[in-house]
GULO-874721 format. One record per atom (N, C-alpha, C, O): x, y, z; residue in one letter. Coordinates in nm, 2 decimals, always signed. Atoms other than C-alpha are relative to their C-alpha. Example, Ala and Ser with C-alpha at 12.3 -4.5 7.8 and 13.67 -1.06 7.14 Angstrom:
# residues 2
     px     py     pz r
  +0.09  -0.12  +0.00 A
  +1.23  -0.45  +0.78 A
  +0.09  +0.12  +0.00 A
  +0.19  +0.12  +0.07 A
  -0.09  -0.11  +0.00 S
  +1.37  -0.11  +0.71 S
  -0.08  +0.11  +0.08 S
  -0.03  +0.22  +0.09 S
# end
This chain:
# residues 105
     px     py     pz r
  +0.10  +0.07  -0.08 M
  -0.39  +0.59  -1.30 M
  -0.05  +0.09  +0.11 M
  +0.03  +0.14  +0.19 M
  +0.06  -0.08  -0.11 I
  -0.63  +0.77  -1.07 I
  -0.03  -0.09  +0.12 I
  -0.09  -0.20  +0.10 I
  +0.03  +0.08  -0.12 L
  -0.64  +0.64  -0.71 L
  -0.08  +0.08  +0.09 L
  -0.06  +0.20  +0.11 L
  +0.09  -0.07  -0.10 S
  -0.91  +0.72  -0.46 S
  -0.05  -0.09  +0.11 S
  -0.08  -0.21  +0.08 S
  +0.05  +0.08  -0.11 T
  -1.02  +0.60  -0.12 T
  -0.15  +0.01  +0.00 T
  -0.22  -0.06  +0.07 T
  +0.14  -0.02  +0.01 T
  -1.37  +0.72  -0.21 T
  -0.06  -0.10  -0.10 T
  +0.01  -0.15  -0.19 T
  +0.06  +0.09  +0.10 P
  -1.62  +0.50  -0.40 P
  -0.02  +0.06  -0.14 P
  -0.06  -0.02  -0.23 P
  +0.01  -0.07  +0.13 S
  -1.63  +0.75  -0.69 S
  +0.10  +0.11  -0.01 S
  +0.17  +0.14  +0.09 S
  -0.09  -0.11  +0.03 I
  -1.43  +1.02  -0.85 I
  -0.08  +0.12  -0.04 I
  -0.15  +0.12  -0.14 I
  +0.08  -0.11  +0.03 E
  -1.59  +1.36  -0.84 E
  +0.02  +0.05  -0.14 E
  +0.13  +0.07  -0.19 E
  +0.00  -0.05  +0.13 G
  -1.68  +1.49  -1.18 G
  +0.03  -0.10  -0.11 G
  +0.03  -0.07  -0.23 G
  -0.02  +0.10  +0.10 R
  -1.61  +1.16  -1.35 R
  -0.10  -0.11  +0.02 R
  -0.15  -0.14  +0.13 R
  +0.10  +0.11  +0.00 T
  -1.85  +0.88  -1.44 T
  +0.08  -0.14  -0.02 T
  +0.16  -0.15  -0.11 T
  -0.06  +0.13  +0.01 I
  -1.74  +0.52  -1.38 I
  -0.08  -0.07  -0.11 I
  -0.20  -0.09  -0.10 I
  +0.06  +0.06  +0.12 R
  -1.81  +0.35  -1.72 R
  -0.01  -0.15  +0.01 R
  -0.09  -0.22  -0.04 R
  -0.01  +0.15  -0.01 E
  -1.70  -0.01  -1.63 E
  +0.07  -0.03  +0.13 E
  +0.17  +0.03  +0.17 E
  -0.07  +0.05  -0.11 Y
  -1.61  -0.20  -1.32 Y
  +0.07  -0.13  -0.04 Y
  +0.02  -0.22  -0.11 Y
  -0.09  +0.11  +0.05 K
  -1.32  -0.44  -1.38 K
  +0.02  -0.11  +0.11 K
  +0.05  -0.22  +0.08 K
  -0.02  +0.10  -0.11 G
  -1.31  -0.61  -1.03 G
  +0.09  +0.05  +0.11 G
  +0.16  +0.15  +0.10 G
  -0.09  -0.03  -0.12 V
  -1.12  -0.61  -0.70 V
  +0.14  -0.03  -0.04 V
  +0.17  -0.13  -0.10 V
  -0.14  +0.02  +0.02 V
  -0.75  -0.57  -0.72 V
  +0.07  +0.02  +0.13 V
  +0.02  +0.09  +0.22 V
  -0.08  -0.01  -0.13 T
  -0.49  -0.61  -0.44 T
  +0.15  +0.01  -0.03 T
  +0.20  -0.01  -0.14 T
  -0.14  +0.00  +0.00 G
  -0.13  -0.56  -0.37 G
  +0.05  -0.03  +0.14 G
  -0.01  +0.01  +0.24 G
  -0.05  +0.04  -0.14 E
  +0.08  -0.71  -0.08 E
  +0.15  +0.02  +0.00 E
  +0.22  -0.01  -0.10 E
  -0.14  -0.01  -0.03 T
  +0.42  -0.64  +0.06 T
  +0.03  -0.05  +0.14 T
  -0.04  -0.01  +0.23 T
  -0.04  +0.05  -0.14 I
  +0.59  -0.82  +0.35 I
  +0.14  +0.04  +0.02 I
  +0.23  +0.02  -0.06 I
  -0.14  -0.05  -0.04 I
  +0.89  -0.68  +0.53 I
  +0.03  -0.08  +0.13 I
  -0.05  -0.08  +0.22 I
  -0.05  +0.07  -0.12 G
  +1.09  -0.89  +0.78 G
  +0.04  +0.09  +0.11 G
  +0.09  +0.20  +0.09 G
  -0.03  -0.08  -0.11 A
  +1.13  -0.76  +1.13 A
  +0.15  +0.03  +0.02 A
  +0.19  +0.13  +0.08 A
  -0.15  -0.01  -0.02 N
  +1.51  -0.81  +1.12 N
  +0.04  +0.13  -0.08 N
  +0.14  +0.20  -0.03 N
  -0.03  -0.13  +0.07 M
  +1.51  -0.52  +0.87 M
  -0.02  +0.12  +0.09 M
  +0.06  +0.21  +0.09 M
  +0.02  -0.11  -0.10 F
  +1.36  -0.30  +1.14 F
  +0.11  +0.00  +0.11 F
  +0.15  +0.11  +0.14 F
  -0.10  +0.01  -0.10 K
  +1.61  -0.42  +1.40 K
  +0.13  +0.06  -0.05 K
  +0.20  +0.14  +0.02 K
  -0.12  -0.06  +0.06 D
  +1.89  -0.33  +1.16 D
  -0.01  +0.15  -0.01 D
  +0.09  +0.22  +0.01 D
  +0.02  -0.15  +0.01 L
  +1.74  +0.01  +1.10 L
  +0.02  +0.07  +0.14 L
  +0.09  +0.17  +0.15 L
  -0.01  -0.06  -0.13 F
  +1.71  +0.08  +1.47 F
  +0.14  +0.00  +0.06 F
  +0.18  +0.09  +0.14 F
  -0.14  +0.00  -0.05 A
  +2.07  -0.02  +1.54 A
  +0.08  +0.12  -0.05 A
  +0.17  +0.16  +0.03 A
  -0.08  -0.12  +0.05 G
  +2.20  +0.27  +1.33 G
  -0.08  +0.13  -0.01 G
  -0.04  +0.22  -0.08 G
  +0.08  -0.12  +0.01 I
  +1.92  +0.52  +1.37 I
  +0.07  +0.12  +0.07 I
  +0.11  +0.11  +0.18 I
  -0.05  -0.12  -0.06 R
  +2.05  +0.87  +1.42 R
  -0.10  +0.12  -0.01 R
  -0.07  +0.23  +0.03 R
  +0.10  -0.11  +0.03 D
  +1.74  +1.07  +1.32 D
  -0.13  -0.01  +0.08 D
  -0.23  +0.03  +0.03 D
  +0.12  +0.00  -0.09 I
  +1.50  +1.00  +1.61 I
  -0.01  +0.14  +0.06 I
  +0.08  +0.18  +0.14 I
  +0.03  -0.13  -0.06 V
  +1.35  +1.33  +1.71 V
  -0.14  +0.00  +0.05 V
  -0.23  -0.03  -0.03 V
  +0.13  +0.00  -0.06 G
  +1.06  +1.36  +1.94 G
  -0.07  -0.13  +0.00 G
  -0.20  -0.14  -0.02 G
  +0.06  +0.14  -0.01 G
  +1.00  +0.98  +1.95 G
  -0.03  -0.05  -0.14 G
  -0.09  -0.16  -0.15 G
  +0.03  +0.05  +0.13 R
  +0.97  +0.95  +1.57 R
  +0.13  -0.04  -0.07 R
  +0.24  +0.01  -0.05 R
  -0.11  +0.05  +0.07 S
  +1.20  +0.76  +1.34 S
  -0.02  +0.02  -0.15 S
  -0.10  -0.05  -0.21 S
  +0.02  -0.03  +0.14 G
  +1.24  +0.90  +0.99 G
  +0.04  -0.13  -0.08 G
  -0.02  -0.15  -0.19 G
  -0.04  +0.12  +0.07 S
  +1.42  +0.58  +0.88 S
  -0.11  -0.11  +0.00 S
  -0.14  -0.17  -0.10 S
  +0.11  +0.10  -0.01 Y
  +1.14  +0.35  +1.01 Y
  -0.12  +0.04  -0.09 Y
  -0.17  -0.04  -0.16 Y
  +0.11  -0.05  +0.08 E
  +0.88  +0.57  +0.85 E
  +0.03  -0.01  -0.15 E
  -0.07  -0.04  -0.23 E
  -0.04  +0.01  +0.14 K
  +1.07  +0.57  +0.52 K
  -0.02  -0.15  -0.05 K
  -0.08  -0.17  -0.16 K
  +0.02  +0.14  +0.04 V
  +1.06  +0.19  +0.51 V
  -0.14  -0.04  -0.01 V
  -0.19  -0.10  -0.10 V
  +0.15  +0.02  +0.00 L
  +0.69  +0.18  +0.59 L
  -0.06  +0.06  -0.13 L
  -0.15  +0.00  -0.19 L
  +0.05  -0.06  +0.12 R
  +0.62  +0.43  +0.31 R
  +0.04  -0.08  -0.13 R
  -0.04  -0.09  -0.22 R
  -0.04  +0.08  +0.11 E
  +0.83  +0.22  +0.07 E
  -0.08  -0.12  -0.02 E
  -0.12  -0.16  -0.13 E
  +0.08  +0.12  +0.00 A
  +0.63  -0.09  +0.16 A
  -0.14  +0.04  -0.05 A
  -0.19  -0.04  -0.13 A
  +0.14  -0.04  +0.04 K
  +0.30  +0.10  +0.11 K
  +0.01  +0.03  -0.15 K
  -0.08  -0.01  -0.23 K
  -0.01  -0.03  +0.15 D
  +0.42  +0.24  -0.23 D
  +0.02  -0.12  -0.08 D
  -0.04  -0.13  -0.19 D
  -0.02  +0.13  +0.07 T
  +0.53  -0.11  -0.34 T
  -0.13  -0.07  -0.02 T
  -0.17  -0.12  -0.12 T
  +0.13  +0.07  +0.00 S
  +0.19  -0.25  -0.25 S
  -0.10  +0.07  -0.09 S
  -0.17  +0.01  -0.17 S
  +0.08  -0.08  +0.09 L
  +0.01  +0.03  -0.43 L
  +0.03  -0.02  -0.14 L
  -0.05  -0.03  -0.23 L
  -0.04  +0.02  +0.14 Q
  +0.22  -0.01  -0.74 Q
  -0.04  -0.14  -0.05 Q
  -0.08  -0.15  -0.16 Q
  +0.04  +0.14  +0.03 E
  +0.15  -0.39  -0.74 E
  -0.15  +0.00  -0.04 E
  -0.20  -0.06  -0.13 E
  +0.15  -0.01  +0.03 M
  -0.23  -0.31  -0.72 M
  -0.02  +0.07  -0.13 M
  -0.11  +0.03  -0.20 M
  +0.02  -0.08  +0.12 M
  -0.20  -0.05  -1.00 M
  +0.03  -0.09  -0.12 M
  -0.03  -0.08  -0.22 M
  -0.04  +0.08  +0.11 D
  -0.02  -0.30  -1.22 D
  -0.11  -0.11  -0.03 D
  -0.14  -0.13  -0.15 D
  +0.11  +0.10  +0.02 R
  -0.30  -0.56  -1.17 R
  -0.12  +0.07  -0.06 R
  -0.19  +0.01  -0.14 R
  +0.11  -0.07  +0.06 A
  -0.56  -0.29  -1.25 A
  +0.02  +0.03  -0.15 A
  -0.07  +0.01  -0.23 A
  -0.04  -0.03  +0.14 R
  -0.38  -0.19  -1.57 R
  -0.02  -0.13  -0.08 R
  -0.07  -0.12  -0.20 R
  +0.01  +0.13  +0.07 A
  -0.37  -0.56  -1.67 A
  -0.14  -0.03  -0.03 A
  -0.17  -0.10  -0.13 A
  +0.14  +0.02  +0.03 L
  -0.75  -0.56  -1.65 L
  -0.06  +0.10  -0.09 L
  -0.18  +0.09  -0.13 L
  +0.05  -0.11  +0.09 G
  -0.78  -0.25  -1.87 G
  -0.05  +0.12  +0.08 G
  -0.12  +0.20  +0.02 G
  +0.05  -0.11  -0.08 A
  -0.86  -0.01  -1.58 A
  +0.09  +0.12  -0.01 A
  +0.21  +0.11  -0.04 A
  -0.08  -0.12  -0.01 N
  -0.75  +0.35  -1.56 N
  -0.02  +0.07  +0.13 N
  +0.03  +0.19  +0.15 N
  +0.01  -0.06  -0.14 A
  -0.85  +0.42  -1.20 A
  -0.03  -0.12  +0.10 A
  -0.08  -0.22  +0.06 A
  +0.04  +0.09  -0.11 I
  -0.90  +0.24  -0.87 I
  -0.07  +0.08  +0.11 I
  -0.02  +0.18  +0.15 I
  +0.08  -0.07  -0.11 V
  -1.17  +0.35  -0.62 V
  -0.02  -0.09  +0.12 V
  +0.01  -0.21  +0.11 V
  +0.03  +0.07  -0.12 G
  -1.25  +0.25  -0.27 G
  +0.12  -0.07  +0.06 G
  +0.12  -0.18  +0.12 G
  -0.13  +0.06  -0.04 I
  -0.88  +0.19  -0.18 I
  +0.00  -0.01  +0.15 I
  -0.03  +0.09  +0.22 I
  -0.02  +0.02  -0.14 D
  -0.81  +0.05  +0.16 D
  +0.15  -0.05  +0.02 D
  +0.19  -0.13  -0.06 D
  -0.14  +0.04  -0.03 I
  -0.46  +0.02  +0.31 I
  +0.01  -0.06  +0.14 I
  -0.04  +0.01  +0.24 I
  -0.01  +0.06  -0.13 D
  -0.39  -0.22  +0.60 D
  +0.14  -0.04  +0.03 D
  +0.22  -0.08  -0.06 D
  -0.13  +0.04  -0.05 Y
  -0.08  -0.28  +0.81 Y
  -0.03  -0.10  +0.10 Y
  -0.10  -0.08  +0.20 Y
  +0.02  +0.11  -0.09 E
  -0.06  -0.61  +0.99 E
  +0.13  -0.06  +0.03 E
  +0.22  -0.07  -0.05 E
  -0.11  +0.08  -0.03 T
  +0.20  -0.80  +1.18 T
  -0.04  -0.15  -0.02 T
  -0.15  -0.19  +0.01 T
  +0.02  +0.15  +0.02 I
  +0.23  -1.17  +1.08 I
  +0.12  -0.07  +0.04 I
  +0.23  -0.02  +0.08 I
  -0.11  +0.08  -0.04 G
  +0.45  -1.46  +1.16 G
  -0.02  -0.05  +0.15 G
  -0.11  +0.00  +0.22 G
  +0.02  +0.07  -0.13 S
  +0.49  -1.67  +1.48 S
  +0.01  +0.10  +0.12 S
  -0.06  +0.09  +0.21 S
  -0.01  -0.10  -0.11 N
  +0.60  -1.37  +1.70 N
  -0.02  +0.14  -0.06 N
  +0.03  +0.24  +0.00 N
  +0.02  -0.13  +0.06 G
  +0.48  -1.09  +1.48 G
  +0.12  +0.05  -0.06 G
  +0.15  +0.17  -0.06 G
  -0.14  -0.04  +0.05 S
  +0.82  -1.09  +1.32 S
  +0.00  +0.06  -0.14 S
  +0.11  +0.11  -0.18 S
  +0.00  -0.06  +0.13 M
  +0.70  -0.96  +0.99 M
  -0.12  +0.10  -0.01 M
  -0.22  +0.09  +0.06 M
  +0.10  -0.10  +0.02 L
  +0.50  -0.66  +0.88 L
  -0.06  -0.02  -0.15 L
  +0.02  -0.02  -0.24 L
  +0.06  +0.01  +0.13 M
  +0.25  -0.69  +0.59 M
  -0.08  +0.13  -0.03 M
  -0.16  +0.17  +0.06 M
  +0.08  -0.11  +0.04 V
  +0.11  -0.40  +0.40 V
  -0.08  -0.05  -0.12 V
  -0.03  -0.09  -0.22 V
  +0.10  +0.05  +0.10 A
  -0.20  -0.49  +0.20 A
  -0.09  +0.11  -0.05 A
  -0.14  +0.18  +0.03 A
  +0.09  -0.10  +0.06 T
  -0.39  -0.27  -0.04 T
  -0.11  -0.07  -0.08 T
  -0.08  -0.17  -0.14 T
  +0.11  +0.06  +0.09 S
  -0.72  -0.34  -0.21 S
  -0.09  +0.12  -0.05 S
  -0.10  +0.22  +0.02 S
  +0.10  -0.10  +0.05 G
  -0.97  -0.15  -0.42 G
  -0.07  -0.06  -0.12 G
  -0.05  -0.17  -0.16 G
  +0.08  +0.04  +0.12 T
  -1.20  -0.17  -0.72 T
  +0.06  +0.07  -0.13 T
  +0.06  +0.19  -0.13 T
  -0.06  -0.05  +0.13 A
  -1.04  -0.13  -1.07 A
  -0.12  +0.04  -0.09 A
  -0.22  -0.04  -0.10 A
  +0.11  -0.05  +0.08 V
  -1.26  +0.08  -1.29 V
  +0.05  +0.07  -0.13 V
  +0.17  +0.11  -0.14 V
  -0.03  -0.09  +0.12 V
  -1.27  +0.26  -1.63 V
  -0.09  +0.12  +0.01 V
  -0.21  +0.11  +0.03 V
  +0.08  -0.12  -0.01 I
  -1.37  +0.62  -1.61 I
  +0.01  +0.08  -0.14 I
  -0.04  +0.19  -0.15 I
# end
């Protein structure tokens, strides 16, 4: 599956548009608190553990979106957007949402 944030893929022709596909992942804030309790790898204000969890959430969301595109018969997704939002009554959860257009190239 080819993924692109651009509306087209250089050197390839989009033959068919299959529609908008999305993927969503929600992570509870308690997970982050637990991570921070045992963090030993903070260097220069960055947390490798925290960043790893965010990457995993993004990858899960992208995988869900790719699965939906495959189910439509697509072999690429263009115009991908990735959003990170806090949700819940006190911003206690983080949502990673991806969206794009499933296409056949």
